N, C-alpha and C positions, 0 to 999 in steps of 0.2 A: 536540830542539835545532834552533834556526833557525826555529821556528814562532811565530807570534803567537797568543796566546789572550786572551780577555777573562775577567777574574775579578771577582767582586763582593766588596766589602769592607763590613763593617758596623762602624762606629766607635761605640763607646759611651763615654759620659762618666759618671764617678762623680758622683752627686748629693751635695752637701754640705748637711747640715742645720744651721741656725743653733743656737747654744748655748741661746738662750731657748726655741726650739721643742722642742729635745731635753729640756730641763729640764721643760717642761710635760708632755711625753709620759711621761717617767720618773715624774713625780708621779702621773699618771693610771694608769699601769701598776702602780705600787705599791699604790694604793688598790684597783684592780681585783683584784690578787692576794690581798689580805687582806680583801676585802669581807665584810660581815656583814649588810647590809641594802640595801634599794633606795635609801636615801639615799646610801650609799657609791657605788653605781653612778652615781647622778646627779652626784656630785662628780667621779667619774672621767670622765664624759661632758664636763663643763665643761673639764677639763684637755685632753682630746683635741681638743675644739673650738677651744680657744685655740691649741694647737699647730698646727692646720690654718690658723687665721687668720694665724699668723706665717709658716708655710711651706705654701703652698697645695698643693704636690705631695708632701707628707709622707705616703707611702703607708702606713706602719705605723700612724700615727695615724688615717688614714681607715679602715683595716681594723678596728681596735679599735672605732672609733665606729660603723661599720656593724653590727658584731656586737652591740654594746650596744643600739643603737636598734632593730635587727631583733628581738632576743630580748626586749625589754622590753614588747612588746605583750601 
């Protein structure tokens, strides 16, 4: 008591994803979950790309897209 100390605070803000981007992500995720061919994966990629165009910092969409593009080689 009676002493001054310095503390560090990290303030985080919750990122809000727009409804249109979330909808595109959900479509891509649904296609990815029930995929049966490479054409299905290509359609999922399109939805994840669109979600990222709508919300550039949508990390879930970026993660799925990276996994799909990396494993499609």
